[in-house]
C-alpha positions as CSV (number, residue, x, y, z in Angstrom):
1,X,-14.2,-36.8,-11.6
2,X,-16.2,-39.9,-12.5
3,X,-19.2,-40.0,-14.8
4,X,-21.4,-42.9,-15.8
5,X,-22.4,-43.2,-19.5
6,X,-25.5,-45.3,-20.2
7,X,-24.9,-46.2,-23.9
8,X,-27.6,-47.8,-26.1
9,X,-26.4,-51.0,-27.7
10,X,-27.8,-52.9,-30.7
11,X,-26.2,-55.9,-32.3
12,X,-27.6,-56.5,-35.8
13,X,-26.2,-60.0,-35.9
14,X,-28.2,-61.2,-33.0
15,X,-31.0,-58.6,-32.8
16,X,-30.1,-57.9,-29.2
17,X,-30.8,-54.5,-27.8
18,X,-30.2,-52.8,-24.5
19,X,-27.9,-50.5,-22.6
20,X,-24.4,-50.8,-21.3
21,X,-23.2,-48.5,-18.5
22,X,-19.5,-47.4,-18.6
23,X,-17.8,-45.4,-15.9
24,X,-15.2,-43.0,-17.1
25,X,-12.8,-40.4,-15.6
26,X,-13.6,-37.0,-17.1
27,X,-11.9,-33.7,-17.0
28,X,-12.6,-30.2,-18.2
29,X,-12.4,-29.8,-22.0
30,X,-13.3,-33.5,-22.6
31,X,-16.0,-34.0,-25.3
32,X,-18.5,-36.9,-25.6
33,X,-16.6,-38.1,-28.7
34,X,-13.4,-38.3,-26.7
35,X,-15.3,-40.2,-24.0
36,X,-16.6,-42.7,-26.6
37,X,-13.2,-43.1,-28.1
38,X,-11.7,-43.8,-24.7
39,X,-14.4,-46.4,-24.0
40,X,-13.7,-48.1,-27.4
41,X,-9.9,-48.0,-26.9
42,X,-9.7,-49.0,-23.3
43,X,-12.9,-50.8,-22.3
44,X,-15.0,-52.2,-25.1
45,X,-13.6,-52.3,-28.7
46,X,-17.0,-53.5,-30.0
47,X,-18.7,-50.1,-29.3
48,X,-19.8,-48.5,-32.6
49,X,-20.3,-44.8,-33.4
50,X,-19.7,-42.4,-36.2
51,X,-17.1,-39.7,-36.3
52,X,-14.8,-38.0,-38.8
53,X,-13.7,-34.4,-38.6
54,X,-13.8,-33.9,-34.8
55,X,-14.3,-30.2,-35.5
56,X,-18.1,-29.7,-35.7
57,X,-18.1,-29.6,-39.5
58,X,-19.0,-33.0,-40.9
59,X,-22.0,-33.7,-38.6
60,X,-21.4,-37.5,-38.6
61,X,-21.0,-37.8,-34.8
62,X,-24.5,-36.6,-33.9
63,X,-26.1,-38.6,-31.2
64,X,-28.9,-38.2,-28.6
65,X,-27.4,-37.0,-25.3
66,X,-30.1,-37.2,-22.6
67,X,-32.7,-37.2,-25.3
68,X,-31.4,-34.2,-27.3
69,X,-29.4,-34.5,-30.6
70,X,-25.9,-33.1,-30.1
71,X,-22.6,-33.1,-31.9
72,X,-20.5,-35.5,-29.8
73,X,-17.3,-33.8,-30.9
74,X,-18.5,-30.4,-29.5
75,X,-20.6,-31.3,-26.5
76,X,-18.6,-31.0,-23.3
77,X,-18.8,-33.8,-20.7
78,X,-17.7,-31.9,-17.6
79,X,-20.9,-29.8,-17.1
80,X,-22.9,-33.1,-17.1
81,X,-20.5,-34.6,-14.6
82,X,-21.1,-31.6,-12.3
83,X,-24.9,-31.9,-12.4
84,X,-25.7,-35.6,-13.0
85,X,-24.2,-38.9,-12.1
86,X,-25.3,-40.6,-15.3
87,X,-25.8,-39.5,-18.9
88,X,-27.7,-41.5,-21.5
89,X,-26.3,-41.8,-25.0
90,X,-28.6,-43.1,-27.8
91,X,-28.7,-43.1,-31.6
92,X,-30.7,-40.4,-33.5
93,X,-34.5,-40.9,-33.5
94,X,-36.4,-41.6,-36.8
95,X,-33.4,-43.3,-38.5
96,X,-32.7,-47.0,-38.8
97,X,-30.0,-48.1,-36.4
98,X,-27.1,-49.9,-38.0
99,X,-25.2,-50.8,-34.8
100,X,-25.1,-49.1,-31.4
101,X,-25.0,-45.3,-31.9
102,X,-24.6,-45.5,-35.7
103,X,-27.7,-44.8,-37.9
104,X,-28.4,-45.1,-41.6
105,X,-28.7,-41.6,-43.2
106,X,-29.4,-42.9,-46.7
107,X,-32.9,-41.5,-46.8
108,X,-31.5,-37.9,-46.4
109,X,-28.9,-38.5,-49.1
110,X,-31.5,-39.9,-51.5
111,X,-33.7,-36.9,-50.9
112,X,-30.9,-34.5,-51.6
113,X,-30.1,-36.3,-54.8
114,X,-33.7,-36.3,-55.9
115,X,-34.0,-32.6,-55.1
116,X,-30.9,-31.9,-57.2
117,X,-29.4,-29.8,-54.4
118,X,-26.9,-28.1,-56.7
119,X,-27.1,-25.3,-59.3
120,X,-27.5,-27.1,-62.7
121,X,-28.6,-24.2,-64.8
122,X,-26.6,-21.1,-63.9
123,X,-27.7,-17.6,-64.8
124,X,-24.5,-15.9,-65.9
125,X,-23.4,-12.4,-64.9
126,X,-25.7,-12.3,-61.9
127,X,-24.8,-10.1,-59.0
128,X,-25.8,-11.4,-55.6
129,X,-26.8,-8.5,-53.2
130,X,-25.2,-8.6,-49.8
131,X,-28.5,-9.2,-48.0
132,X,-29.3,-12.1,-50.3
133,X,-25.8,-13.5,-49.9
134,X,-26.2,-13.5,-46.1
135,X,-29.5,-15.4,-46.3
136,X,-27.9,-18.0,-48.7
137,X,-25.0,-18.3,-46.4
138,X,-27.1,-19.0,-43.4
139,X,-29.0,-21.8,-45.2
140,X,-25.8,-23.1,-46.7
141,X,-24.3,-23.5,-43.2
142,X,-26.2,-26.8,-42.8
143,X,-23.8,-29.7,-42.2
144,X,-26.3,-32.5,-42.8
145,X,-26.0,-33.7,-39.2
146,X,-29.7,-34.6,-39.3
147,X,-30.3,-33.3,-35.7
148,X,-33.3,-31.3,-37.0
149,X,-34.8,-34.3,-38.9
150,X,-34.5,-36.6,-35.8
151,X,-36.1,-34.0,-33.5
152,X,-38.9,-32.9,-35.7
153,X,-42.2,-34.6,-34.7
154,X,-43.8,-34.0,-38.1
155,X,-41.2,-36.2,-39.9
156,X,-43.3,-39.1,-38.7
157,X,-46.0,-38.1,-41.2
158,X,-45.5,-40.0,-44.4
159,X,-44.2,-37.8,-47.3
160,X,-43.2,-34.8,-45.0
161,X,-39.8,-33.8,-46.3
162,X,-38.5,-32.4,-43.0
163,X,-36.6,-29.2,-41.9
164,X,-33.2,-30.2,-43.4
165,X,-34.7,-30.7,-46.8
166,X,-36.7,-27.5,-46.7
167,X,-33.6,-25.5,-45.6
168,X,-31.8,-26.8,-48.7
169,X,-34.8,-25.9,-51.0
170,X,-34.8,-22.4,-49.5
171,X,-31.1,-22.0,-50.1
172,X,-31.5,-22.6,-53.9
173,X,-34.7,-20.6,-54.2
174,X,-32.9,-17.6,-52.7
175,X,-29.9,-18.0,-55.0
176,X,-30.4,-15.7,-58.1
177,X,-28.0,-17.8,-60.1
178,X,-30.3,-20.9,-60.1
179,X,-32.8,-21.2,-63.0
180,X,-34.6,-24.2,-61.5
181,X,-37.1,-22.3,-59.4
182,X,-40.3,-24.0,-60.5
183,X,-38.8,-27.4,-59.6
184,X,-37.8,-26.2,-56.2
185,X,-41.3,-24.8,-55.5
186,X,-43.0,-28.0,-56.7
187,X,-40.7,-30.1,-54.5
188,X,-41.4,-28.0,-51.5
189,X,-45.2,-28.3,-51.9
190,X,-45.0,-32.0,-52.6
191,X,-42.9,-32.3,-49.5
192,X,-45.9,-31.0,-47.5
193,X,-44.3,-27.6,-46.6
194,X,-47.5,-26.3,-45.1
195,X,-47.7,-29.3,-42.7
196,X,-44.9,-27.8,-40.6
197,X,-46.1,-27.5,-36.9
198,X,-44.0,-24.3,-36.3
199,X,-42.9,-25.8,-33.0
200,X,-39.3,-24.5,-33.5
201,X,-37.8,-27.8,-32.2
202,X,-35.5,-27.9,-35.2
203,X,-34.2,-24.4,-34.4
204,X,-33.5,-25.4,-30.8
205,X,-31.3,-28.3,-31.8
206,X,-29.5,-27.1,-34.9
207,X,-25.7,-26.9,-33.9
208,X,-24.9,-24.4,-36.7
209,X,-27.8,-21.9,-36.0
210,X,-29.3,-22.5,-39.5
211,X,-32.7,-22.0,-37.9
212,X,-34.7,-24.4,-40.2
213,X,-38.1,-23.5,-38.8
214,X,-37.4,-19.8,-39.6
215,X,-36.4,-20.7,-43.1
216,X,-39.6,-22.8,-43.5
217,X,-41.7,-19.8,-42.5
218,X,-39.9,-17.7,-45.0
219,X,-40.5,-20.4,-47.6
220,X,-44.3,-20.3,-46.8
221,X,-44.4,-16.6,-47.5
222,X,-42.2,-16.9,-50.5
223,X,-44.3,-19.6,-52.1
224,X,-48.0,-19.1,-52.5
225,X,-50.3,-22.1,-51.8
226,X,-51.1,-22.3,-55.5
227,X,-47.4,-23.0,-56.2
228,X,-46.6,-19.6,-57.6
229,X,-43.5,-17.7,-56.5
230,X,-44.2,-14.4,-54.7
231,X,-42.2,-12.0,-56.8
């Protein structure tokens, strides 16, 4: 079965932008990452995109497929071939494009470093109840793919941290081993936590079912507007 892939192209050397359409043979079980690799190996070696694990763990291959952020290594090509003659592949929104489908994630990495997304002051001999452990585990499932950040309309507001960052803050606030609670709360408020639109778009595109919007709402009830923890 044939499928046309309309792929966004951007050459930073010339500044040229546009789309190139490739026609590929697809079969059941084929992913969009496999399709991109086939194009690069057999048709156009200049095509640029990110990938690493090919197992839906690293999050580096996330691109927009018909306007929705998806993991290219997990999204199947065949259903699209059955329902559409052409699929548009584009880089993630709200991130600087490096080349073609590859974007610059440095802003997220810098935010994670600034927020100190690790446990630096550990409370010793702390038992984590099963219900708390399950909440931590859900938030910790985030693979930093940035799908939620790219699809969140509120990220366009200057200073808004975004769903990925708030999910990380929630993860450490819930962890009873972490002593840095006041810092987490301050960063959540300074990141304009209460500016969330509650549109659930980040929940809809998260490939690991972290449900960032749900965690944001829990953060809002956990942190009082005056910055005090609801104990």
